[in-house]
N, C-alpha and C positions, 0 to 999 in steps of 0.2 A: 504494498499498499505506503502510496505520493506524501509525500511529507510540503506542508504547504506553511509560506513564513510572512508577514506583512507586515504593517504598522497599524496600532490603532490606537488612537486618545479616549481619556476617560474624559468626567463630563465637565473636573473637576483642570482638565488643559494640559496635563500629564500625560504622556507615551512612551506606549509599552512598544516591546515586538514581543510578538505573538509567535507559538508555535502550532500549527493543528495538522490534524488527515483530512486526507483526501473528502472523506463522511462531514467535519466542521469540528471535529470533537480537537478540545485544545492538549495537546502535547505538556506544552512548558514554556516559559515567556520570560522574557528581560523586563526590570524596565523600576522607577520611571526613567526615562535616557530625558537628554539635554537635544528640544530640537534644535538648538540651531548648531550639534554635531554628532545627527544620526548619518550610520555607517551603514557599510550592505548585511542583508539581513543574514545573509551567511557568513560574517563578521562574530555574531553573538552565541554566546554559551548559553543555549537555552537554555530555564531548569526546569522542577515541577514543583521547585516550593509554592511559589506566588499562582497555583495551576488552580485551585476552591478559589482561588481572591477573584482570578479572571473569568471566572466561568460565572458568578456570584455576580459581576458586574457588567458582563454581556445580558445574563437575567432578568436582572435591574432593566436594563435598555441605559445603562451607563456610560460602556467601553461601543465605539464602531471603529472602522475601517476607516482609515486614510489613506491619503494621497499624500507624503508629504514636502511632495513637487507643485501640488497641486498650490498649497496650506500656503507659500510664502509671498 
């Protein structure tokens, strides 16, 4: 099964890199990240430690995918 990586922004403005499977299940993440110093998504060390928090934030509609290039 494949892996999808992307940047997500919380309603509080903080940005996270999130890794999920192709069915949308979150595997891990990293953050919060400095929006002025984002790296390529493959350069982050995704950890399952914040997985539960990310899942809850998505379920509460507080976290959404972003394209940081369009946010500047």
